[in-house]
C-alpha positions in Angstrom: 7.9 10.3 4.8 7.4 14.0 5.1 9.0 16.1 7.8 6.6 16.6 10.6 6.9 20.3 10.6 5.2 20.8 7.3 3.7 17.6 5.9 0.2 18.6 6.6 0.6 22.0 5.0 2.3 20.4 2.0 -0.4 17.8 1.5 -3.2 20.3 1.8 -1.6 22.8 -0.5 -0.8 20.2 -3.1 -4.2 18.7 -3.0 -5.8 22.1 -3.7 -3.6 22.8 -6.7 -4.2 22.3 -10.4 -8.0 22.5 -10.7 -8.1 24.2 -14.1 -8.9 22.5 -17.3 -5.9 20.8 -18.9 -5.4 19.5 -22.4 -5.3 15.7 -22.8 -1.6 14.8 -22.2 0.5 11.7 -22.3 2.4 10.4 -19.3 4.8 8.6 -21.5 8.3 9.9 -22.0 8.5 12.7 -24.5 11.3 14.9 -25.9 11.1 18.5 -24.6 13.6 21.5 -24.7 16.4 20.8 -22.3 16.1 24.3 -20.8 12.8 23.3 -19.2 14.2 20.1 -17.5 15.0 20.0 -13.8 16.6 16.6 -13.9 20.2 15.4 -13.4 22.4 16.1 -16.4 25.2 13.7 -15.7 25.2 10.3 -14.0 26.8 9.9 -10.6 26.3 6.2 -10.6 29.5 5.4 -12.5 31.3 5.9 -9.2 28.9 4.1 -6.9 30.4 0.7 -7.0 32.9 -0.2 -4.4 36.0 -2.3 -5.0 37.2 -0.4 -8.1 41.0 -0.2 -8.6 43.1 0.7 -6.7 40.7 -0.2 -3.9 40.0 -3.8 -5.0 42.7 -5.4 -2.9 40.7 -5.2 0.4 39.4 -8.5 1.7 35.8 -7.2 1.5 36.3 -7.1 -2.3 37.2 -10.8 -2.6 34.3 -12.3 -4.4 35.3 -15.8 -3.5 34.3 -15.0 0.1 30.7 -15.0 1.4 28.9 -11.7 1.8 28.9 -12.2 5.5 32.7 -12.6 5.7 33.2 -9.6 3.4 30.8 -7.4 5.4 32.6 -8.4 8.7 35.9 -7.4 7.2 34.6 -4.0 6.0 33.1 -3.2 9.4 36.5 -3.9 11.0 38.2 -1.3 8.8 36.0 1.7 9.6 37.3 4.5 11.8 34.9 5.9 14.4 34.3 9.1 12.4 33.2 7.0 9.4 30.5 5.0 11.3 27.5 7.1 11.8 27.2 8.3 8.2 26.8 4.7 7.2 23.8 4.3 9.5 22.1 7.6 8.7 19.5 8.0 5.9 19.0 10.8 3.4 22.3 12.6 3.7 21.2 16.1 4.7 17.5 15.8 4.2 14.5 14.8 6.3 16.2 15.8 9.5 19.3 13.8 8.8 22.5 15.8 9.1 24.9 13.9 6.9 27.8 14.1 5.9 27.7 11.8 2.8 28.6 8.2 3.6 31.4 7.8 1.1 34.8 6.7 2.6 37.4 7.7 0.1 40.3 5.9 1.7 38.5 2.5 1.3 36.9 3.3 -2.1 33.5 3.2 -0.5 31.0 5.3 -2.4 28.0 7.2 -1.2 24.7 5.4 -0.6 21.3 6.9 0.1 18.8 5.0 2.3 15.2 6.2 1.8 13.8 6.1 -1.7 10.0 5.5 -1.6 8.1 3.5 -4.2 4.6 3.1 -2.8 3.0 3.0 -6.3 6.0 4.0 -8.5 9.5 5.3 -8.0 9.4 8.5 -6.1 12.3 10.1 -7.9 13.1 12.8 -10.5 12.9 12.1 -14.2 16.2 11.6 -16.1 17.4 12.8 -19.5 18.8 10.6 -22.1 21.7 11.4 -24.5 19.3 12.6 -27.2 17.5 14.9 -24.8 14.5 12.7 -24.2 13.2 12.9 -20.7 12.1 9.6 -19.0 9.9 9.8 -16.0 9.1 6.9 -13.6 5.8 5.2 -14.2 3.2 6.2 -11.6 0.6 3.5 -10.9 -2.7 3.5 -9.1 -2.5 3.9 -5.3 -2.3 0.7 -3.3 -5.9 0.9 -2.2 -6.8 0.5 -5.9 -4.5 -2.6 -6.0 -6.5 -4.0 -3.2 -9.6 -3.5 -5.3 -8.1 -5.6 -8.0 -7.8 -8.8 -5.9 -5.2 -9.7 -8.6 -2.0 -11.3 -7.4 -0.3 -11.0 -10.8 -0.7 -7.3 -10.6 0.8 -7.2 -7.1 4.0 -8.9 -8.4 4.1 -6.9 -11.6 4.0 -3.6 -9.6 7.2 -4.7 -7.7 8.9 -6.0 -10.8 8.4 -2.9 -12.9 9.4 -0.6 -10.0 12.6 -2.6 -9.6 13.6 -2.3 -13.2 12.8 1.4 -13.3 14.6 2.0 -10.0 17.8 0.4 -11.4 17.5 2.4 -14.6 16.9 5.7 -12.7 19.6 5.0 -10.2 22.1 4.3 -12.9 21.1 7.5 -14.7 21.6 9.6 -11.5 18.0 10.3 -10.6 17.4 12.0 -7.3 14.7 11.9 -4.7 11.8 14.1 -5.7 10.8 16.0 -2.6 13.0 19.0 -1.8 12.8 18.4 2.0 14.7 15.1 1.4 17.8 17.0 0.4 17.4 15.6 -3.1 20.1 12.9 -2.7 20.9 10.4 -5.5 18.3 7.6 -4.9 19.4 4.3 -3.4 18.4 0.8 -4.2 16.3 0.2 -1.1 12.6 1.1 -1.5 10.9 2.2 1.6 7.8 0.4 0.5 5.3 -1.3 0.5 2.9 -0.1 3.2 1.1 -3.2 4.4 -0.4 -1.9 7.6 -4.1 -2.9 8.1 -6.8 -0.3 7.2 -8.0 -0.7 10.8 -10.3 2.3 10.9 -11.9 4.3 8.1 -10.7 7.5 9.6 -7.0 6.7 9.2 -5.4 9.3 7.0 -3.3 6.8 5.1 -5.9 4.2 4.0 -5.0 5.1 0.4 -1.5 3.7 0.9 -2.5 0.2 1.9 -4.4 -2.5 0.0 -7.2 -2.8 2.6 -8.5 -4.1 5.9 -7.8 -7.8 5.4 -4.6 -9.5 6.7 -4.6 -12.1 3.9 -5.0 -9.5 1.1 -2.3 -7.2 2.6 0.0 -10.2 3.1 -0.4 -11.3 -0.5 0.3 -7.8 -1.7 3.3 -7.5 0.6 4.8 -10.9 -0.4 4.3 -10.6 -4.1 5.4 -6.9 -4.3 8.5 -8.0 -2.4 9.2 -10.9 -4.7 8.7 -8.8 -7.8 11.0 -6.0 -6.4 13.8 -8.2 -5.1 14.0 -11.2 -7.4 15.1 -10.5 -10.9 17.0 -12.3 -13.7 20.2 -12.5 -11.7 19.7 -14.9 -8.8 23.1 -13.9 -7.3 21.9 -10.5 -6.3 18.9 -8.6 -5.1 17.5 -6.3 -7.7 16.0 -3.7 -5.3 15.6 -4.2 -1.5 12.1 -4.0 -0.1 11.4 -2.1 3.2 8.1 -3.2 4.6 6.4 -0.6 6.7 5.3 0.4 9.3 6.2 -2.2 12.0 4.1 -2.4 14.0 0.4 -1.6 14.8 0.6 1.7 13.0 -2.7 3.3 11.9 -3.2 6.6 13.7 -2.0 10.0 12.6 -3.6 12.6 14.9 -6.7 11.4 16.7 -8.1 11.2 20.3 -5.5 13.7 21.5 -2.6 11.7 20.2 -0.2 12.1 17.2 1.6 9.3 15.5 4.8 10.5 17.3 3.5 9.9 20.8 0.8 7.3 20.5 1.1 4.1 22.5 -0.8 1.3 20.7 -2.2 -1.1 23.3 -2.3 -4.5 21.5 -3.3 -7.9 22.9 -1.5 -11.1 21.9 -4.7 -12.1 20.1 -4.7 -8.9 18.0 -1.1 -9.2 17.1 -1.4 -12.8 15.8 -4.9 -12.3 14.3 -4.5 -8.9 12.6 -1.2 -7.1 12.9 1.3 -9.8 12.1 0.0 -12.0 9.3 0.8 -9.6 6.4 4.3 -8.8 7.7 5.0 -12.5 8.4 4.0 -13.6 4.9 6.1 -10.9 3.3 9.1 -11.9 5.4 8.8 -15.7 5.4 7.3 -16.3 2.0 8.4 -13.1 0.2 11.9 -13.0 1.7 11.8 -9.3 2.6 15.2 -7.7 3.3 14.0 -4.6 5.0 11.6 -3.4 7.7 10.7 0.1 8.8 9.9 0.5 12.5 7.0 2.9 13.1 6.6 6.2 15.1 4.2 4.8 17.6 5.0 2.8 20.7 3.5 -0.6 21.2 2.5 -1.7 24.7 4.6 1.1 26.2 7.8 0.6 24.2 8.6 2.7 21.1 8.6 0.5 18.0 12.2 1.3 17.1 13.4 0.3 20.6 11.1 -2.7 21.0 13.1 -5.8 21.7 9.9 -7.9 21.6 9.0 -6.9 18.1 12.6 -7.2 17.0 12.7 -10.7 18.4 9.6 -11.7 16.6 11.1 -10.6 13.3 14.7 -11.9 13.8 14.2 -14.9 16.0 10.7 -16.2 15.2 10.5 -15.5 11.5 14.2 -15.6 10.5 14.4 -12.1 9.2 18.0 -11.4 8.3 17.7 -7.9 6.7 18.0 -4.4 7.9 15.6 -2.2 10.0 15.3 1.5 9.5 13.5 4.0 11.6 10.8 6.1 10.1 12.0 9.7 9.6 12.6 11.0 13.1 11.3 7.9 14.9 14.5 7.2 16.8 14.5 10.8 18.0 10.9 10.3 19.2 12.0 7.6 21.6 13.2 10.3 24.0 11.5 13.5 22.7 7.9 12.5 22.4 7.5 9.1 24.0 9.8 10.1 26.9 10.8 6.4 27.0 14.3 7.4 27.9 15.7 10.7 29.1 18.5 11.5 26.7 19.4 11.3 23.0 22.3 9.0 23.8 20.0 6.6 25.6 17.6 6.8 22.6 20.3 5.9 20.2 21.3 2.9 22.3 17.9 1.4 22.9 17.2 1.7 19.2 20.3 0.1 18.0 20.5 -2.5 20.7 17.0 -3.3 21.8 15.2 -2.5 18.5 18.0 -3.7 16.3 17.3 -0.5 14.3 20.2 -0.3 11.9 19.5 3.0 10.1 18.3 6.2 11.6 16.4 8.6 9.3 17.2 11.5 11.6 20.0 13.1 13.6 20.1 10.8 16.6 22.8 8.3 15.5 24.9 11.1 14.0 24.7 13.3 17.0 24.7 10.8 19.9 25.6 7.2 19.0 29.4 7.2 19.4 29.2 9.3 22.6 26.6 6.8 23.9 29.0 3.9 23.2 31.8 5.8 24.9 29.6 6.3 27.9 28.9 2.6 28.1 25.2 2.9 27.3 25.6 0.3 24.5 28.5 -1.5 23.0 30.5 -1.3 19.8 29.2 -4.8 19.1 25.7 -3.3 18.9 26.9 -0.8 16.4 28.9 -3.4 14.4 25.9 -5.6 14.1 24.0 -2.7 12.4 27.0 -2.0 10.2 27.2 -5.7 9.3 23.6 -5.9 8.3 23.6 -2.8 6.2 26.9 -3.5 4.4 25.8 -7.1 3.8 22.6 -5.9 2.1 24.6 -3.5 -0.1 26.8 -6.4 -1.1 23.7 -8.5 -1.9 22.6 -5.6 -4.2 25.8 -6.2 -6.2 27.4 -2.9 -5.3 30.8 -4.5 -4.3 31.2 -6.9 -7.2 32.4 -6.5 -10.8 29.6 -5.2 -12.9 30.4 -6.4 -16.4 28.3 -9.6 -16.0 25.7 -8.1 -13.8 22.5 -7.4 -15.8 21.3 -5.0 -13.1 24.1 -2.7 -14.1 23.0 -2.7 -17.7 19.5 -1.3 -17.3 19.3 1.7 -19.5 16.8 4.7 -19.5 14.9 2.9 -22.3 13.6 0.7 -19.6 11.7 3.6 -17.9 8.1 4.1 -18.8 8.1 1.4 -21.5 5.0 0.5 -23.5 4.8 -2.7 -21.4 4.9 -0.7 -18.2 2.2 1.6 -19.4 0.1 -1.4 -20.6 0.4 -2.9 -17.1 -0.4 0.5 -15.5 -3.6 0.6 -17.7 -4.6 -2.9 -16.7 -4.1 -2.2 -13.0 -6.2 1.0 -13.4 -9.0 -0.8 -15.3 -9.0 -3.6 -12.8 -9.1 -1.3 -9.8 -12.5 0.3 -10.2 -15.5 -1.0 -8.3 -19.1 -0.7 -9.6 -21.2 -0.2 -6.5 -24.7 0.6 -8.0 -26.2 0.3 -11.4 -29.8 0.2 -12.5 -28.9 -0.3 -16.2 -27.9 3.3 -16.8 -24.3 2.3 -17.3 -22.7 1.9 -19.7 -23.5 5.2 -21.3 -23.8 5.7 -25.1 -21.5 8.2 -26.8 -22.9 11.1 -28.7 -25.1 12.5 -25.9 -25.0 15.8 -24.1 -23.1 15.0 -20.9 -22.8 17.3 -17.8 -19.7 16.6 -15.7 -20.4 18.2 -12.3 -18.7 18.2 -9.0 -15.6 19.3 -7.1 -13.5 16.5 -8.8 -14.8 17.2 -12.3 -11.5 18.8 -13.2 -9.3 16.9 -10.7 -5.7 16.0 -11.5 -3.9 15.9 -8.1 -6.7 13.9 -6.5 -6.4 11.2 -9.1 -2.8 10.4 -8.4 -2.8 10.4 -4.6 0.4 10.8 -2.6 4.1 9.6 -2.7 4.7 10.8 -6.2 7.8 10.9 -8.3 8.1 13.5 -10.9 5.1 13.0 -13.2 5.6 15.6 -15.9 8.8 15.9 -18.0 8.7 19.7 -18.1 8.0 20.1 -14.4 10.0 22.9 -12.8 7.8 23.2 -9.6 9.2 22.3 -6.2 6.7 19.4 -5.8 5.4 17.0 -8.5 3.2 18.9 -10.9 0.1 17.4 -12.3 0.0 19.6 -15.4 0.4 16.6 -17.7 -2.4 14.6 -16.0 -5.8 14.4 -17.7 -8.8 15.4 -15.7 -12.1 13.5 -15.7 -13.9 16.2 -17.7 -11.2 16.2 -20.4 -11.2 12.4 -20.6 -15.0 12.2 -20.7 -15.1 14.8 -23.4 -12.7 12.8 -25.5 -14.6 9.5 -25.1 -18.0 11.1 -25.7 -17.4 11.1 -29.5 -20.1 13.0 -31.4 -21.6 14.5 -28.3 -21.3 17.6 -26.2 -19.6 17.7 -22.8 -19.8 20.6 -20.3 -18.5 21.1 -16.8 -19.4 22.8 -13.6 -17.8 22.5 -10.2 -21.1 22.9 -8.3 -19.4 23.3 -5.0 -16.0 23.2 -3.2 -14.7 19.9 -1.9 -15.7 20.6 1.8 -16.8 24.2 2.3 -20.5 24.7 2.6 -20.8 27.2 -0.3 -23.9 26.7 -2.5 -23.4 29.5 -4.9 -22.4 27.1 -7.7 -25.6 25.0 -7.4 -27.6 27.1 -9.8 -25.1 26.7 -12.6 -24.8 22.9 -11.9 -28.6 22.4 -11.9 -28.9 24.5 -15.1 -26.2 22.4 -16.8 -28.0 19.2 -15.7 -31.3 20.4 -17.2 -29.6 21.1 -20.5 -27.9 17.6 -20.6 -29.0 14.0 -21.5 -27.0 12.5 -18.6 -25.1 13.8 -15.6 -21.8 12.4 -14.2 -21.1 13.7 -10.7 -17.4 13.6 -9.6 -17.5 13.5 -5.8 -15.2 12.4 -2.9 -12.3 13.6 -0.9 -8.5 14.2 -1.4 -5.3 14.8 0.5 -6.7 17.9 2.1 -9.2 15.7 4.0 -7.2 12.5 4.5 -3.4 12.4 4.5 -0.2 11.3 6.2 -0.3 13.2 9.6 -4.0 13.8 9.3 -6.9 11.5 10.2 -10.5 12.2 9.4 -13.0 12.9 12.1 -16.0 12.2 9.7 -16.3 9.4 7.2 -19.4 10.8 5.6 -19.2 12.2 2.1 -18.8 16.0 2.8 -22.2 17.5 3.5 -22.0 20.0 0.7 -21.5 17.2 -1.8 -24.6 15.4 -0.5 -26.5 18.6 -1.1 -25.1 19.0 -4.6 -25.9 15.4 -5.5 -29.5 15.8 -4.3 -30.0 19.1 -6.1 -28.6 17.8 -9.4 -30.4 14.4 -9.2 -33.7 16.2 -8.5 -33.6 17.4 -12.1 -34.5 13.9 -13.2 -31.8 13.2 -15.7 -29.9 9.9 -15.6 -27.2 10.5 -12.9 -24.0 8.6 -12.2 -21.8 9.3 -9.2 -18.0 8.7 -9.5 -16.1 8.7 -6.2 -12.5 9.6 -5.6 -11.3 8.7 -2.2 -8.7 6.6 -0.3 -10.6 5.6 2.8 -14.3 4.8 2.5 -17.0 7.5 2.5 -20.6 7.0 3.5 -22.8 7.5 0.5 -26.0 6.0 1.9 -28.1 8.8 0.6 -26.8 8.3 -3.0 -27.1 4.5 -2.7 -30.7 4.7 -1.6 -31.8 7.5 -3.9 -33.8 6.3 -6.9 -32.6 9.5 -8.7 -29.0 8.3 -8.5 -28.7 5.6 -11.1 -25.2 4.3 -10.6 -22.1 4.7 -8.4 -18.6 3.9 -9.5 -15.8 3.8 -6.9 -12.5 4.9 -8.4 -10.3 5.2 -5.3 -7.2 7.2 -6.3 -6.7 5.6 -9.7 -3.4 7.3 -10.8 -2.1 8.9 -13.9 -4.4 7.0 -16.3 -7.4 7.3 -13.9 -9.4 9.8 -15.8 -9.0 7.9 -19.1 -10.1 4.7 -17.5 -13.0 6.3 -15.6 -14.3 7.8 -18.9 -13.8 4.5 -20.8 -15.6 2.6 -18.0 -18.6 4.9 -18.0 -18.9 4.4 -21.7 -18.5 0.6 -21.6 -14.9 0.5 -22.9 -13.3 -1.3 -20.0 -13.3 -5.1 -20.4 -11.6 -5.5 -17.0 -14.3 -3.9 -14.8 -14.8 -6.2 -11.9 -13.0 -4.8 -8.8 -14.2 -5.5 -5.3 -14.1 -3.4 -2.1 -11.0 -4.2 0.0 -12.6 -2.5 3.0 -16.0 -2.1 4.7 -17.9 1.0 4.0 -19.5 2.0 7.4 -22.3 4.3 8.1 -21.1 7.8 9.2 -22.1 7.3 12.8 -19.6 4.4 13.1 -17.1 7.0 14.3 -19.2 7.6 17.4 -19.2 3.9 18.3 -15.5 3.1 18.7 -12.5 5.3 19.5 -9.9 5.7 16.8 -7.2 4.8 19.3 -8.8 1.5 20.2 -6.5 -1.1 18.6 -8.6 -4.2 19.2 -10.9 -5.4 16.4 -13.3 -7.6 18.4 -14.7 -5.0 20.7 -17.6 -2.5 20.6 -19.3 -2.8 17.2 -16.3 -4.6 15.8 -13.9 -3.6 13.1 -13.8 -4.9 9.5 -15.9 -7.6 7.9 -14.4 -10.2 10.2 -15.8 -8.7 13.4 -18.2 -5.8 12.6 -21.7 -6.6 13.6 -23.6 -3.5 12.4 -25.1 -2.4 9.1 -22.9 -1.5 6.2 -23.2 0.9 3.4 -21.3 -1.6 1.2 -19.6 -4.7 2.5 -16.1 -5.9 2.0 -15.7 -7.9 -1.2 -18.6 -6.2 -2.9 -18.5 -5.1 -6.5 -20.9 -5.3 -9.5 -20.3 -5.9 -13.2 -21.7 -5.0 -16.6 -22.2 -8.6 -17.2 -23.5 -11.6 -15.2 -21.4 -14.5 -13.9 -22.7 -17.9 -12.8 -20.8 -19.7 -10.1 -21.5 -23.4 -9.8 -19.9 -26.4 -8.1 -17.8 -28.8 -10.2 -16.5 -31.0 -7.5 -16.9 -31.8 -3.7 -20.2 -29.9 -3.5 -21.9 -32.8 -5.3 -22.2 -34.5 -1.9 -24.3 -33.1 0.8 -22.2 -34.9 3.4 -19.9 -32.9 5.7 -16.2 -33.2 5.0 -14.0 -34.2 7.9 -10.6 -32.9 8.8 -8.5 -33.4 11.9 -7.3 -30.9 14.5 -3.6 -31.3 14.0 -0.3 -29.4 13.9 0.6 -30.3 10.3 -2.3 -30.9 7.8 -2.6 -34.5 6.6 -5.6 -34.0 4.4 -6.6 -31.4 1.8 -10.1 -30.7 0.4 -10.2 -29.6 -3.2 -13.0 -27.4 -4.4 -13.5 -26.9 -8.1 -15.9 -24.1 -9.2 -17.2 -23.4 -12.7 -17.4 -19.7 -13.4 -19.3 -18.8 -16.6 -20.0 -15.4 -18.1 -23.7 -15.7 -19.0 -24.0 -12.0 -19.9 -23.4 -10.1 -23.1 -20.1 -8.3 -22.5 -16.6 -9.2 -21.4 -15.7 -8.6 -17.8 -13.9 -9.8 -14.7 -15.1 -11.6 -11.6 -13.4 -12.2 -8.3 -14.3 -15.5 -6.7 -13.7 -15.3 -2.9 -13.1 -18.2 -0.5 -14.0 -17.7 3.2 -14.1 -19.9 6.3 -16.8 -19.2 8.9 -16.7 -20.8 12.3 -20.0 -22.3 13.4 -21.2 -22.8 16.9 -19.4 -22.6 20.3 -15.6 -22.8 20.4 -14.3 -22.4 24.0 -10.8 -21.4 22.9 -12.4 -18.4 21.2 -14.3 -17.0 24.1 -13.3 -14.0 26.1 -15.5 -11.7 28.1 -17.0 -9.1 25.7 -15.1 -10.3 22.7 -16.9 -10.6 19.4 -16.7 -13.9 17.6 -15.0 -14.2 14.2 -17.7 -13.9 11.5 -15.7 -15.1 8.6 -12.1 -14.9 7.3 -10.9 -14.7 3.7 -8.6 -17.6 3.0 -8.2 -17.4 -0.8 -9.5 -15.6 -3.9 -9.0 -15.7 -7.7 -9.8 -13.1 -10.3 -11.0 -14.4 -13.8 -11.5 -12.6 -17.1 -14.2 -14.1 -19.3 -15.8 -13.2 -22.7 -19.6 -13.8 -23.1 -20.3 -17.5 -23.0 -16.9 -18.4 -21.8 -16.2 -20.6 -18.7 -13.3 -21.4 -16.6 -12.5 -23.6 -13.6 -11.4 -22.1 -10.3 -9.7 -24.5 -7.9 -9.3 -23.9 -4.2 -7.8 -26.1 -1.5 -8.8 -26.2 2.1 -7.0 -28.0 4.9 -6.9 -27.7 8.7 -4.3 -25.0 8.2 -6.9 -22.9 6.4 -9.2 -23.2 9.4 -6.8 -22.2 12.1 -7.8 -19.7 14.7 -6.0 -17.6 17.2 -6.7 -18.3 20.8 -8.5 -15.8 23.0 -9.0 -17.8 26.2 -6.4 -17.0 28.9 -4.5 -20.2 28.6 -4.0 -20.0 24.8 -4.2 -16.2 24.3 -2.3 -15.4 21.1 -1.5 -19.0 20.3 -2.3 -20.3 16.8 -4.6 -23.2 17.1 -6.2 -26.0 15.2 -9.6 -26.1 16.8 -12.2 -28.9 16.8 -15.6 -27.7 15.6 -17.6 -27.0 12.6 -16.8 -24.5 9.9 -18.5 -23.4 6.7 -16.4 -23.0 3.6 -18.0 -20.2 1.7 -17.4 -19.4 -2.0 -18.9 -16.2 -3.2 -18.6 -13.3 -5.6 -19.4 -10.9 -2.8 -22.8 -9.9 -4.2 -25.4 -12.5 -5.1 -23.7 -15.9 -5.7 -22.7 -18.1 -2.8 -21.9 -21.7 -2.2 -21.5 -23.3 1.2 -20.0 -26.5 2.4 -19.8 -27.7 6.0 -16.4 -29.0 7.2 -16.0 -30.7 10.6 -12.6 -30.5 12.3 -12.5 -33.6 14.5 -10.5 -33.9 17.7 -10.9 -34.0 21.5 -9.2 -30.6 22.1 -7.4 -27.7 20.4 -3.9 -28.4 19.1 -1.4 -25.6 19.6 0.3 -25.0 16.3 2.4 -22.1 17.4 2.8 -20.6 20.9 2.7 -16.8 21.2 6.3 -15.6 21.5 7.6 -14.9 24.9 8.4 -11.4 25.7 11.7 -12.4 27.2 
């Protein structure tokens, strides 16, 4: 999380760097001269275990006691001056004043809260004894993971990050961004981001899987399980920190910033949209950390919000720690004006919000004085200390290390061939084919023109929240000098042919002086690949878009180049959706490939996909692509989804450029019923609190085409007819809701069986009528179960939920 004073400038400057041609380079660890390395030379981690002699006689070191008893004892031993450093993140960086949190008299070592791992460990590289530099694996951005619809990859991402975090931590890696103060990384990942991609204008759509609560919940839960649960069941491998709690999806729109925005959210919207992903990651995934967000919710800043804290801790059984986003506790009084002083802000955060860690100066400067003034109690402070120390104990930082496998993870576990193979698979699986008239795949050996502002992109490929990417990087922020550009990658794959490049135009500026060169290049070529889209200069943390159209200058370039009449393919780089209606509808544009922000291997995979060398092509859109005028129909600051034209595939009633779940293939898949659909009769379930009957759907999926590929089979429920509990004045009805999905990989002629189960639980709705508003209900009525590939294959089966009235499965939590 970037400091607010410079994050926009940093993002814009970084996104505009590195647009020159680079040689094909590897992102695997390589040996380079040590003089070029800006990585830690010695490990600091040998001294980061507590309870080493002569300090092992304290009661909190007694391994026969529970973590809770040990944490309680440790809290009781702290002097006042030793308290706030334990509850302050990023010792000296990001607005946090320090000092370091070590307590020498107790043998308590330093610990840094605040390492990010959105799509890879955001740390420095480390150097091994033989001089080899090992850099953290950087994966595709989370929006690309959403495009995969692949639960196995969600888990793998967390698991690989966990192993690399342990290895990097043991080797003394530091945080990567200079503004953080470059502390030694900790073992709590401030990731994943599972906020809903509520609006296409949001600057951080690249950081989340997509717009669907089920998809985001699966990503959050499985990433959490991969990160936290390793081979030693006694300890947590790396602690997850789900963010941003809650209803956070506005940076700088409608006259607000994320630091002063008050999100007005109804009970229905909480339960229907903003809670499901977090709930699944906490209840199913077992998440040990939460980050409260900058914004206020219904008038109360998130980090001071007793209602939201109560939902987590009392309703869902969350027993981990909560950290404020960087500066969010300070915002309670400075920007939200919720209280008048810094002391009051510290107290409402630690008491009402149960915010245990402050990534900022507030606790350090004001907490103890606030306790002395009676604004909150030492018990409130002790509760935060207890939760944070207990988590550090659960990480194995207070126990003997000889039999702990997590203390034996060497640098050889960073950037392994297996990690890179998984990175490649995720990248291959996360591209979405949006249009193809048969032009793709291309044949090698032709003359190919690579044109567009992203033709030579490197920074745009990898997105944001980056660890050190390049072993010989000596720049203040992660360099992309080792990242291959699309032009370089296409040149390498186009064996026997000729490949040439022209920018054609800038990313956004309306400058047409490069059109003539681009058109001439197109005329001299057999085929044109247009690299278009946006980057972090357009959408970023702290910066929302005002337009969701492809930049106008790029529309002009595409039209001018396509008018030449050569086969023309558009490749898009973007986090949030862009309107490409003109390119979709133009007969002169033959194909469109959505690449998101595909990461360090993105150029290679884009090139291989264009030339038919990606057997895992088959991603689907995890968001709705709206027409550009959508931004004029609903305010960015409107948090409800069922108003105006609606938001997302569940409620949006207007035309789409491309719908949620859409994605083509180079092959053809047949989807046919194997069971239950054989009968035309309606299936009957009961409206009940606990399901007593399950419907099993078996689907044959067959690759009837000529090439290997992937298909995502999607399962939706769609309410049919009038349901009184769902009616509110002006509220749009639920169109459909994703309830399951499965991705399959099939060779030509190969078949597989996909099994789905549907119960009354799958068909639950959230009440909107006044007497059940926000309640989870089992509602009598008729529903269609829809099984589809999101394009041209669909099976439907009518299910009747019988009952005389709606059954309340769960009441909306009381605000008291």
